[in-house]
Structures are given as C-alpha cells and as structure tokens.
C-alpha positions, 0 to 999 in steps of 0.5 A: 516536527523538525527534519531529522537525519537518521543514520540507520532506519529499521523498517518493520512490517507488523504482520504475521503474513511473512510474505506480505511483511517482507514485500512491503518492507523491501519496497519501502527500504528500496525507495528510502535507499533510492533517496539516500536514506540508510534503511534495513528491512526487519525481515532480513535481520529479525527472526520470523518468530519475533522473539525480540518482541517478548524481550524486555524493552531495555533489551530490545533497545540495546539490540537496536542500538548495538546494530546501529539503528537510531530510528524505526518505521513501523507499518501496521494494518489498521483495517481491511474492508471488503464490500459488495455493491450492486451496479444497476443495469443500463438501457441504451438506445441505438439509432436504426438505419432504414437502408436494408440489411438487418435494419431493413425490417423489424424481423431482422432488426429486433433479434440483432439489436436486443442484446445491445439495448440492455446490460443487466446489473451486477455485483462489484467487489471492493477492497479497502486497506488502511495502514498506519505508518509510525516513525520512532526514535530508538534511543527515547522510544518516542513516537516522532510521527504517524500517518494513515494511508488508504488504498482501494482495490490493489491489483496485487501485493507487489503493486500495492507495496510499490505504490504505498512505498513510493508515496510514503517516501515522497511524503516523508521527504516532501514534509521534511520528516526525514532527510537524506544522509547521502545523495541516493543511488 
C-alpha cells in the first residue's frame, strides 16, 4: 500500500462497552495527534446508540464526508481468551550451617527450614485479547489496510489502551501506511 495522508481520521471502537470504547478511541487519537495526524474519537461525535449504523450506506458516507472525514480506523475485539494453568510446586534445598543457633541441632533446624523447602503449586489465570484494526477510505468504502494485535494479561484498561495505541501508531507510521499532515504537537 502506498503511504497516504488523511485530512481527518475517524477512530471508532466497535464495542458496546462505552467506557472501553471511549478509552481506546481517546488514546489512539492522542497518539495520532502527537504524530501530526488529525483524528477524532467517534465517541465524541457519534451517539452511543450507534443510530448511524442502521442508516443506509450512502447516508453514512455523506455524513462522514460532510464532517470532513476521509478515513476511518475501526478497532474491534476479535477474541478474548481466559485460561487457567497449573504451575507445579518447587522444592528448594538450602545448605545448613553447623555453628549453633537453630542450625546447631536437628530439633531447631527442621522446624525452621521446613517452610522454606517446599513451595506448593498454584493455579494462574491468564487473559489474552486479540484486536482487529482496519483502515478504510471514506469515499470508496474500501479497506486499505488491516492488522491483528495481541495483548496478554493487561494490568488495566488504561494501560492496555496506552500500549495498544502507542504501538499501533508507531506501526502505521513506520510502515508508512499513513503519513502525518503536520509536525505533531
């Protein structure tokens, strides 16, 4: 794909979770603007009920054109996997000293060291999130570019949105899928 300058991108998170949608959209818009790309979060211009989705395609297209948009970045959740795995216990051996204290005899050594020798197994939870990110041309409606990204065990929605957005914008610019229209902030 040839590098493309967009005058105004609409960033839209395809989610019914209004908070997650707005958080991801806002972060992506922030990093796009930081790099000199004019972008607007859909949550700031479209109604949460998504009434535009039920309108005919030509009406949707005209609304976007009338608002000055020439590109759309759509983000959708492809898959969210939760898994549990068992992590085996471990046995550790610590060398003993024979110079008095609780190491001086078996009767004081054994009770002290027993808890340090064996660590029981446990179950660990893991979460993997797979997102689809697509870039569309508003005028033609054509898909220009698409990618999948994976994140494992995000610590919070904010941290996830930040790392996803920073990585996605860097990828788009490095691969010259989009190019800045200005020098950024």
